[in-house]
Biopython code that builds the backbone (N, CA, C, O; Angstrom):
import numpy as np
from Bio.PDB.StructureBuilder import StructureBuilder

atoms = [
    (1, "MET", "N", (-92.652, -82.007, -168.032)),
    (1, "MET", "CA", (-93.458, -80.821, -168.135)),
    (1, "MET", "C", (-94.629, -80.865, -167.144)),
    (1, "MET", "O", (-94.953, -79.857, -166.517)),
    (2, "LYS", "N", (-95.255, -82.027, -167.009)),
    (2, "LYS", "CA", (-96.396, -82.156, -166.097)),
    (2, "LYS", "C", (-96.015, -81.732, -164.689)),
    (2, "LYS", "O", (-96.722, -80.937, -164.070)),
    (3, "GLN", "N", (-94.927, -82.242, -164.185)),
    (3, "GLN", "CA", (-94.523, -81.940, -162.813)),
    (3, "GLN", "C", (-94.222, -80.444, -162.640)),
    (3, "GLN", "O", (-94.530, -79.862, -161.600)),
    (4, "THR", "N", (-93.627, -79.839, -163.647)),
    (4, "THR", "CA", (-93.332, -78.409, -163.594)),
    (4, "THR", "C", (-94.617, -77.594, -163.509)),
    (4, "THR", "O", (-94.709, -76.661, -162.712)),
    (5, "VAL", "N", (-95.594, -77.937, -164.314)),
    (5, "VAL", "CA", (-96.882, -77.223, -164.296)),
    (5, "VAL", "C", (-97.560, -77.396, -162.943)),
    (5, "VAL", "O", (-98.050, -76.422, -162.369)),
    (6, "ILE", "N", (-97.596, -78.620, -162.426)),
    (6, "ILE", "CA", (-98.250, -78.904, -161.148)),
    (6, "ILE", "C", (-97.574, -78.126, -160.014)),
    (6, "ILE", "O", (-98.249, -77.491, -159.204)),
    (7, "GLU", "N", (-96.260, -78.179, -159.961)),
    (7, "GLU", "CA", (-95.531, -77.473, -158.897)),
    (7, "GLU", "C", (-95.680, -75.960, -159.010)),
    (7, "GLU", "O", (-95.823, -75.274, -157.998)),
    (8, "THR", "N", (-95.649, -75.443, -160.217)),
    (8, "THR", "CA", (-95.793, -74.004, -160.421)),
    (8, "THR", "C", (-97.177, -73.526, -159.980)),
    (8, "THR", "O", (-97.299, -72.494, -159.318)),
    (9, "LEU", "N", (-98.204, -74.265, -160.341)),
    (9, "LEU", "CA", (-99.560, -73.890, -159.918)),
    (9, "LEU", "C", (-99.706, -73.968, -158.399)),
    (9, "LEU", "O", (-100.320, -73.094, -157.787)),
    (10, "GLY", "N", (-99.148, -75.004, -157.797)),
    (10, "GLY", "CA", (-99.207, -75.139, -156.340)),
    (10, "GLY", "C", (-98.555, -73.955, -155.639)),
    (10, "GLY", "O", (-99.109, -73.417, -154.681)),
    (11, "ARG", "N", (-97.398, -73.554, -156.105)),
    (11, "ARG", "CA", (-96.701, -72.400, -155.512)),
    (11, "ARG", "C", (-97.469, -71.103, -155.753)),
    (11, "ARG", "O", (-97.556, -70.243, -154.877)),
    (12, "PHE", "N", (-98.016, -70.982, -156.943)),
    (12, "PHE", "CA", (-98.786, -69.791, -157.279)),
    (12, "PHE", "C", (-99.955, -69.620, -156.310)),
    (12, "PHE", "O", (-100.163, -68.536, -155.764)),
    (13, "PHE", "N", (-100.712, -70.690, -156.100)),
    (13, "PHE", "CA", (-101.875, -70.612, -155.221)),
    (13, "PHE", "C", (-101.486, -70.504, -153.740)),
    (13, "PHE", "O", (-102.262, -69.980, -152.940)),
    (14, "GLU", "N", (-100.316, -70.983, -153.371)),
    (14, "GLU", "CA", (-99.825, -70.766, -152.004)),
    (14, "GLU", "C", (-99.628, -69.276, -151.745)),
    (14, "GLU", "O", (-99.984, -68.766, -150.683)),
    (15, "ASN", "N", (-99.059, -68.590, -152.727)),
    (15, "ASN", "CA", (-98.780, -67.159, -152.592)),
    (15, "ASN", "C", (-100.004, -66.280, -152.823)),
    (15, "ASN", "O", (-100.114, -65.199, -152.245)),
    (16, "LEU", "N", (-100.913, -66.740, -153.658)),
    (16, "LEU", "CA", (-102.115, -65.967, -153.997)),
    (16, "LEU", "C", (-103.346, -66.872, -153.886)),
    (16, "LEU", "O", (-103.920, -67.259, -154.904)),
    (17, "PRO", "N", (-103.752, -67.209, -152.670)),
    (17, "PRO", "CA", (-104.832, -68.187, -152.501)),
    (17, "PRO", "C", (-106.180, -67.754, -153.073)),
    (17, "PRO", "O", (-107.043, -68.599, -153.309)),
    (18, "GLN", "N", (-106.376, -66.465, -153.299)),
    (18, "GLN", "CA", (-107.653, -66.013, -153.845)),
    (18, "GLN", "C", (-107.587, -65.761, -155.354)),
    (18, "GLN", "O", (-108.504, -65.177, -155.932)),
    (19, "ALA", "N", (-106.514, -66.197, -155.975)),
    (19, "ALA", "CA", (-106.363, -66.017, -157.423)),
    (19, "ALA", "C", (-107.245, -66.998, -158.185)),
    (19, "ALA", "O", (-107.648, -68.041, -157.669)),
    (20, "VAL", "N", (-107.524, -66.636, -159.403)),
    (20, "VAL", "CA", (-108.200, -67.513, -160.356)),
    (20, "VAL", "C", (-107.341, -67.504, -161.613)),
    (20, "VAL", "O", (-107.028, -66.444, -162.154)),
    (21, "ILE", "N", (-106.969, -68.676, -162.068)),
    (21, "ILE", "CA", (-106.172, -68.780, -163.285)),
    (21, "ILE", "C", (-107.111, -69.188, -164.416)),
    (21, "ILE", "O", (-107.811, -70.197, -164.330)),
    (22, "ILE", "N", (-107.111, -68.389, -165.467)),
    (22, "ILE", "CA", (-107.879, -68.708, -166.667)),
    (22, "ILE", "C", (-106.877, -68.958, -167.783)),
    (22, "ILE", "O", (-105.983, -68.150, -168.032)),
    (23, "TYR", "N", (-107.044, -70.086, -168.442)),
    (23, "TYR", "CA", (-106.165, -70.360, -169.573)),
    (23, "TYR", "C", (-106.977, -70.767, -170.784)),
    (23, "TYR", "O", (-108.038, -71.381, -170.672)),
    (24, "ASN", "N", (-106.452, -70.411, -171.939)),
    (24, "ASN", "CA", (-107.063, -70.717, -173.219)),
    (24, "ASN", "C", (-106.019, -71.490, -174.012)),
    (24, "ASN", "O", (-104.909, -70.996, -174.211)),
    (25, "CYS", "N", (-106.351, -72.685, -174.465)),
    (25, "CYS", "CA", (-105.370, -73.531, -175.142)),
    (25, "CYS", "C", (-105.002, -72.968, -176.516)),
    (25, "CYS", "O", (-105.867, -72.595, -177.307)),
    (26, "SER", "N", (-103.716, -72.921, -176.770)),
    (26, "SER", "CA", (-103.195, -72.427, -178.035)),
    (26, "SER", "C", (-103.717, -73.269, -179.196)),
    (26, "SER", "O", (-103.835, -74.490, -179.097)),
    (27, "GLN", "N", (-104.025, -72.589, -180.295)),
    (27, "GLN", "CA", (-104.486, -73.276, -181.494)),
    (27, "GLN", "C", (-103.336, -73.584, -182.455)),
    (27, "GLN", "O", (-103.544, -74.033, -183.582)),
    (28, "GLU", "N", (-102.129, -73.331, -181.976)),
    (28, "GLU", "CA", (-100.943, -73.594, -182.787)),
    (28, "GLU", "C", (-100.873, -75.072, -183.162)),
    (28, "GLU", "O", (-101.077, -75.942, -182.315)),
    (29, "ASN", "N", (-100.594, -75.344, -184.396)),
    (29, "ASN", "CA", (-100.431, -76.717, -184.912)),
    (29, "ASN", "C", (-101.704, -77.553, -184.795)),
    (29, "ASN", "O", (-101.642, -78.780, -184.862)),
    (30, "ASP", "N", (-102.852, -76.906, -184.622)),
    (30, "ASP", "CA", (-104.146, -77.608, -184.513)),
    (30, "ASP", "C", (-104.161, -78.648, -183.390)),
    (30, "ASP", "O", (-104.791, -79.697, -183.529)),
    (31, "HIS", "N", (-103.472, -78.365, -182.278)),
    (31, "HIS", "CA", (-103.407, -79.290, -181.152)),
    (31, "HIS", "C", (-104.158, -78.782, -179.920)),
    (31, "HIS", "O", (-103.919, -79.264, -178.813)),
    (32, "GLU", "N", (-105.057, -77.823, -180.096)),
    (32, "GLU", "CA", (-105.749, -77.250, -178.943)),
    (32, "GLU", "C", (-106.563, -78.287, -178.169)),
    (32, "GLU", "O", (-106.555, -78.271, -176.938)),
    (33, "LYS", "N", (-107.259, -79.178, -178.854)),
    (33, "LYS", "CA", (-108.067, -80.200, -178.173)),
    (33, "LYS", "C", (-107.159, -81.164, -177.414)),
    (33, "LYS", "O", (-107.492, -81.573, -176.302)),
    (34, "THR", "N", (-106.038, -81.526, -177.985)),
    (34, "THR", "CA", (-105.077, -82.407, -177.326)),
    (34, "THR", "C", (-104.538, -81.754, -176.060)),
    (34, "THR", "O", (-104.427, -82.406, -175.021)),
    (35, "ARG", "N", (-104.201, -80.458, -176.143)),
    (35, "ARG", "CA", (-103.722, -79.726, -174.968)),
    (35, "ARG", "C", (-104.794, -79.692, -173.875)),
    (35, "ARG", "O", (-104.512, -79.937, -172.702)),
    (36, "TYR", "N", (-106.014, -79.387, -174.278)),
    (36, "TYR", "CA", (-107.137, -79.310, -173.346)),
    (36, "TYR", "C", (-107.336, -80.652, -172.630)),
    (36, "TYR", "O", (-107.476, -80.694, -171.407)),
    (37, "ASP", "N", (-107.345, -81.728, -173.389)),
    (37, "ASP", "CA", (-107.519, -83.066, -172.798)),
    (37, "ASP", "C", (-106.367, -83.414, -171.852)),
    (37, "ASP", "O", (-106.591, -83.987, -170.785)),
    (38, "LEU", "N", (-105.149, -83.071, -172.238)),
    (38, "LEU", "CA", (-103.988, -83.344, -171.398)),
    (38, "LEU", "C", (-104.084, -82.582, -170.072)),
    (38, "LEU", "O", (-103.877, -83.165, -169.008)),
    (39, "PHE", "N", (-104.394, -81.297, -170.132)),
    (39, "PHE", "CA", (-104.525, -80.505, -168.904)),
    (39, "PHE", "C", (-105.659, -81.030, -168.020)),
    (39, "PHE", "O", (-105.547, -81.017, -166.794)),
    (40, "ASN", "N", (-106.744, -81.489, -168.634)),
    (40, "ASN", "CA", (-107.843, -82.072, -167.852)),
    (40, "ASN", "C", (-107.398, -83.354, -167.149)),
    (40, "ASN", "O", (-107.774, -83.582, -166.000)),
    (41, "ARG", "N", (-106.617, -84.182, -167.808)),
    (41, "ARG", "CA", (-106.104, -85.404, -167.172)),
    (41, "ARG", "C", (-105.192, -85.056, -165.998)),
    (41, "ARG", "O", (-105.283, -85.668, -164.934)),
    (42, "TRP", "N", (-104.318, -84.078, -166.191)),
    (42, "TRP", "CA", (-103.441, -83.649, -165.102)),
    (42, "TRP", "C", (-104.263, -83.121, -163.936)),
    (42, "TRP", "O", (-103.963, -83.414, -162.779)),
    (43, "PHE", "N", (-105.291, -82.349, -164.232)),
    (43, "PHE", "CA", (-106.136, -81.810, -163.169)),
    (43, "PHE", "C", (-106.831, -82.948, -162.421)),
    (43, "PHE", "O", (-106.891, -82.932, -161.192)),
    (44, "ASP", "N", (-107.351, -83.922, -163.142)),
    (44, "ASP", "CA", (-108.011, -85.063, -162.497)),
    (44, "ASP", "C", (-107.047, -85.813, -161.585)),
    (44, "ASP", "O", (-107.448, -86.345, -160.550)),
    (45, "GLU", "N", (-105.789, -85.849, -161.970)),
    (45, "GLU", "CA", (-104.780, -86.564, -161.203)),
    (45, "GLU", "C", (-104.297, -85.784, -159.983)),
    (45, "GLU", "O", (-104.034, -86.380, -158.938)),
    (46, "PHE", "N", (-104.176, -84.456, -160.099)),
    (46, "PHE", "CA", (-103.532, -83.664, -159.056)),
    (46, "PHE", "C", (-104.384, -82.529, -158.492)),
    (46, "PHE", "O", (-103.909, -81.791, -157.629)),
    (47, "GLY", "N", (-105.611, -82.367, -158.944)),
    (47, "GLY", "CA", (-106.386, -81.183, -158.586)),
    (47, "GLY", "C", (-107.305, -81.307, -157.398)),
    (47, "GLY", "O", (-108.329, -80.625, -157.354)),
    (48, "ASP", "N", (-106.986, -82.146, -156.433)),
    (48, "ASP", "CA", (-107.878, -82.377, -155.291)),
    (48, "ASP", "C", (-108.235, -81.114, -154.509)),
    (48, "ASP", "O", (-109.343, -81.010, -153.983)),
    (49, "GLU", "N", (-107.325, -80.167, -154.427)),
    (49, "GLU", "CA", (-107.554, -78.957, -153.629)),
    (49, "GLU", "C", (-108.171, -77.823, -154.435)),
    (49, "GLU", "O", (-108.357, -76.718, -153.925)),
    (50, "TYR", "N", (-108.490, -78.104, -155.703)),
    (50, "TYR", "CA", (-108.932, -77.052, -156.609)),
    (50, "TYR", "C", (-110.234, -77.429, -157.306)),
    (50, "TYR", "O", (-110.609, -78.597, -157.402)),
    (51, "ASP", "N", (-110.906, -76.386, -157.787)),
    (51, "ASP", "CA", (-112.067, -76.564, -158.652)),
    (51, "ASP", "C", (-111.703, -76.017, -160.017)),
    (51, "ASP", "O", (-110.779, -75.216, -160.159)),
    (52, "LYS", "N", (-112.450, -76.466, -161.023)),
    (52, "LYS", "CA", (-112.173, -76.023, -162.382)),
    (52, "LYS", "C", (-113.478, -75.881, -163.137)),
    (52, "LYS", "O", (-114.380, -76.709, -163.004)),
    (53, "VAL", "N", (-113.571, -74.839, -163.922)),
    (53, "VAL", "CA", (-114.697, -74.613, -164.816)),
    (53, "VAL", "C", (-114.147, -74.704, -166.232)),
    (53, "VAL", "O", (-113.117, -74.104, -166.538)),
    (54, "ASN", "N", (-114.820, -75.444, -167.090)),
    (54, "ASN", "CA", (-114.343, -75.656, -168.455)),
    (54, "ASN", "C", (-115.252, -75.006, -169.484)),
    (54, "ASN", "O", (-116.448, -74.813, -169.261)),
    (55, "TYR", "N", (-114.651, -74.677, -170.608)),
    (55, "TYR", "CA", (-115.386, -74.171, -171.763)),
    (55, "TYR", "C", (-114.764, -74.785, -173.002)),
    (55, "TYR", "O", (-113.540, -74.846, -173.126)),
    (56, "SER", "N", (-115.609, -75.240, -173.920)),
    (56, "SER", "CA", (-115.106, -75.713, -175.205)),
    (56, "SER", "C", (-116.115, -75.371, -176.291)),
    (56, "SER", "O", (-117.327, -75.425, -176.080)),
    (57, "ASP", "N", (-115.592, -75.020, -177.444)),
    (57, "ASP", "CA", (-116.408, -74.703, -178.609)),
    (57, "ASP", "C", (-115.708, -75.329, -179.810)),
    (57, "ASP", "O", (-114.688, -74.827, -180.281)),
    (58, "LEU", "N", (-116.265, -76.420, -180.292)),
    (58, "LEU", "CA", (-115.635, -77.148, -181.392)),
    (58, "LEU", "C", (-115.563, -76.312, -182.664)),
    (58, "LEU", "O", (-114.588, -76.396, -183.410)),
    (59, "GLU", "N", (-116.593, -75.507, -182.911)),
    (59, "GLU", "CA", (-116.635, -74.714, -184.138)),
    (59, "GLU", "C", (-115.491, -73.697, -184.196)),
    (59, "GLU", "O", (-114.823, -73.557, -185.221)),
    (60, "SER", "N", (-115.278, -72.995, -183.087)),
    (60, "SER", "CA", (-114.207, -71.985, -183.064)),
    (60, "SER", "C", (-112.866, -72.571, -182.605)),
    (60, "SER", "O", (-111.841, -71.889, -182.606)),
    (61, "ARG", "N", (-112.897, -73.848, -182.215)),
    (61, "ARG", "CA", (-111.699, -74.545, -181.718)),
    (61, "ARG", "C", (-111.152, -73.878, -180.471)),
    (61, "ARG", "O", (-109.939, -73.838, -180.266)),
    (62, "GLU", "N", (-112.031, -73.359, -179.643)),
    (62, "GLU", "CA", (-111.610, -72.677, -178.425)),
    (62, "GLU", "C", (-111.847, -73.579, -177.219)),
    (62, "GLU", "O", (-112.937, -74.119, -177.028)),
    (63, "TYR", "N", (-110.800, -73.730, -176.409)),
    (63, "TYR", "CA", (-110.845, -74.545, -175.198)),
    (63, "TYR", "C", (-110.214, -73.738, -174.075)),
    (63, "TYR", "O", (-109.070, -73.296, -174.183)),
    (64, "ALA", "N", (-110.963, -73.551, -173.003)),
    (64, "ALA", "CA", (-110.478, -72.730, -171.903)),
    (64, "ALA", "C", (-110.945, -73.311, -170.576)),
    (64, "ALA", "O", (-111.906, -74.079, -170.523)),
    (65, "SER", "N", (-110.259, -72.939, -169.516)),
    (65, "SER", "CA", (-110.630, -73.368, -168.168)),
    (65, "SER", "C", (-110.248, -72.286, -167.170)),
    (65, "SER", "O", (-109.371, -71.460, -167.422)),
    (66, "ALA", "N", (-110.925, -72.313, -166.040)),
    (66, "ALA", "CA", (-110.573, -71.472, -164.899)),
    (66, "ALA", "C", (-110.301, -72.411, -163.738)),
    (66, "ALA", "O", (-111.096, -73.311, -163.466)),
    (67, "ILE", "N", (-109.185, -72.208, -163.051)),
    (67, "ILE", "CA", (-108.806, -73.025, -161.899)),
    (67, "ILE", "C", (-108.712, -72.120, -160.689)),
    (67, "ILE", "O", (-108.178, -71.013, -160.762)),
    (68, "PHE", "N", (-109.243, -72.609, -159.564)),
    (68, "PHE", "CA", (-109.217, -71.842, -158.316)),
    (68, "PHE", "C", (-109.292, -72.807, -157.144)),
    (68, "PHE", "O", (-109.712, -73.954, -157.292)),
    (69, "ARG", "N", (-108.879, -72.325, -155.981)),
    (69, "ARG", "CA", (-108.903, -73.171, -154.794)),
    (69, "ARG", "C", (-110.336, -73.439, -154.354)),
    (69, "ARG", "O", (-111.210, -72.583, -154.491)),
    (70, "LYS", "N", (-110.566, -74.634, -153.826)),
    (70, "LYS", "CA", (-111.900, -74.998, -153.349)),
    (70, "LYS", "C", (-112.376, -74.110, -152.207)),
    (70, "LYS", "O", (-113.579, -73.951, -151.999)),
    (71, "ASP", "N", (-111.437, -73.535, -151.469)),
    (71, "ASP", "CA", (-111.809, -72.666, -150.346)),
    (71, "ASP", "C", (-111.851, -71.187, -150.741)),
    (71, "ASP", "O", (-111.840, -70.317, -149.870)),
    (72, "HIS", "N", (-111.898, -70.899, -152.022)),
    (72, "HIS", "CA", (-111.946, -69.514, -152.496)),
    (72, "HIS", "C", (-113.203, -68.831, -151.953)),
    (72, "HIS", "O", (-114.300, -69.374, -152.092)),
    (73, "PRO", "N", (-113.068, -67.653, -151.335)),
    (73, "PRO", "CA", (-114.223, -66.997, -150.713)),
    (73, "PRO", "C", (-115.297, -66.555, -151.710)),
    (73, "PRO", "O", (-116.447, -66.357, -151.317)),
    (74, "GLN", "N", (-114.953, -66.399, -152.967)),
    (74, "GLN", "CA", (-115.922, -66.003, -153.982)),
    (74, "GLN", "C", (-116.252, -67.162, -154.935)),
    (74, "GLN", "O", (-116.649, -66.954, -156.081)),
    (75, "ARG", "N", (-116.081, -68.346, -154.442)),
    (75, "ARG", "CA", (-116.222, -69.567, -155.249)),
    (75, "ARG", "C", (-117.515, -69.604, -156.059)),
    (75, "ARG", "O", (-117.500, -69.952, -157.240)),
    (76, "ARG", "N", (-118.617, -69.250, -155.438)),
    (76, "ARG", "CA", (-119.917, -69.356, -156.126)),
    (76, "ARG", "C", (-120.083, -68.333, -157.256)),
    (76, "ARG", "O", (-120.967, -68.484, -158.100)),
    (77, "LEU", "N", (-119.243, -67.298, -157.276)),
    (77, "LEU", "CA", (-119.340, -66.266, -158.308)),
    (77, "LEU", "C", (-118.423, -66.522, -159.503)),
    (77, "LEU", "O", (-118.607, -65.929, -160.566)),
    (78, "ILE", "N", (-117.453, -67.388, -159.332)),
    (78, "ILE", "CA", (-116.447, -67.594, -160.375)),
    (78, "ILE", "C", (-117.044, -68.237, -161.625)),
    (78, "ILE", "O", (-116.816, -67.753, -162.734)),
    (79, "GLU", "N", (-117.800, -69.313, -161.461)),
    (79, "GLU", "CA", (-118.349, -69.996, -162.633)),
    (79, "GLU", "C", (-119.265, -69.087, -163.460)),
    (79, "GLU", "O", (-119.114, -69.039, -164.681)),
    (80, "PRO", "N", (-120.216, -68.361, -162.836)),
    (80, "PRO", "CA", (-121.040, -67.466, -163.659)),
    (80, "PRO", "C", (-120.222, -66.384, -164.378)),
    (80, "PRO", "O", (-120.524, -66.040, -165.521)),
    (81, "ALA", "N", (-119.201, -65.854, -163.723)),
    (81, "ALA", "CA", (-118.363, -64.833, -164.360)),
    (81, "ALA", "C", (-117.579, -65.431, -165.531)),
    (81, "ALA", "O", (-117.492, -64.827, -166.600)),
    (82, "PHE", "N", (-117.014, -66.614, -165.324)),
    (82, "PHE", "CA", (-116.280, -67.297, -166.392)),
    (82, "PHE", "C", (-117.205, -67.574, -167.572)),
    (82, "PHE", "O", (-116.845, -67.318, -168.721)),
    (83, "ASN", "N", (-118.395, -68.096, -167.290)),
    (83, "ASN", "CA", (-119.351, -68.406, -168.358)),
    (83, "ASN", "C", (-119.768, -67.149, -169.105)),
    (83, "ASN", "O", (-119.961, -67.183, -170.320)),
    (84, "LYS", "N", (-119.907, -66.054, -168.397)),
    (84, "LYS", "CA", (-120.281, -64.797, -169.043)),
    (84, "LYS", "C", (-119.229, -64.402, -170.074)),
    (84, "LYS", "O", (-119.562, -63.979, -171.181)),
    (85, "VAL", "N", (-117.976, -64.541, -169.709)),
    (85, "VAL", "CA", (-116.891, -64.165, -170.626)),
    (85, "VAL", "C", (-116.860, -65.088, -171.840)),
    (85, "VAL", "O", (-116.748, -64.612, -172.970)),
    (86, "PHE", "N", (-116.958, -66.399, -171.627)),
    (86, "PHE", "CA", (-116.760, -67.330, -172.733)),
    (86, "PHE", "C", (-118.041, -67.733, -173.468)),
    (86, "PHE", "O", (-118.001, -67.975, -174.674)),
    (87, "ARG", "N", (-119.144, -67.809, -172.784)),
    (87, "ARG", "CA", (-120.366, -68.282, -173.445)),
    (87, "ARG", "C", (-121.229, -67.151, -174.012)),
    (87, "ARG", "O", (-122.049, -67.376, -174.902)),
    (88, "GLU", "N", (-121.043, -65.956, -173.499)),
    (88, "GLU", "CA", (-121.903, -64.845, -173.925)),
    (88, "GLU", "C", (-121.153, -63.825, -174.765)),
    (88, "GLU", "O", (-121.455, -62.634, -174.697)),
    (89, "LYS", "N", (-120.200, -64.257, -175.539)),
    (89, "LYS", "CA", (-119.430, -63.302, -176.331)),
    (89, "LYS", "C", (-120.209, -62.873, -177.551)),
    (89, "LYS", "O", (-119.720, -62.068, -178.343)),
]
sb = StructureBuilder()
sb.init_structure("model")
sb.init_model(0)
sb.init_chain("A")
sb.init_seg("    ")
for serial, (resi, resn, name, xyz) in enumerate(atoms, 1):
    if name == "N":
        sb.init_residue(resn, " ", resi, " ")
    sb.init_atom(name, np.array(xyz, "f"), 0.0, 1.0, " ", f" {name:<3s}", serial, name[0])
structure = sb.get_structure()
């Protein structure tokens, strides 16, 4: 599964270099924190060309991230926009 996710994201960003992927970990089976930690480990291992912004809220069990290329032309605006959506709800 790891290799499939890594390859799919790589192809996605090749085709859409200015995209931003936001994901929210499923709370199914109470494994959201495990999913979040796993995706973070994969990112640490393979995410050299990308940046990531994270959000976690233990009370609501919400874990989310935004991934984008390091050379994204709007890079400095992504984190504040992501934080606005998740931290200011």
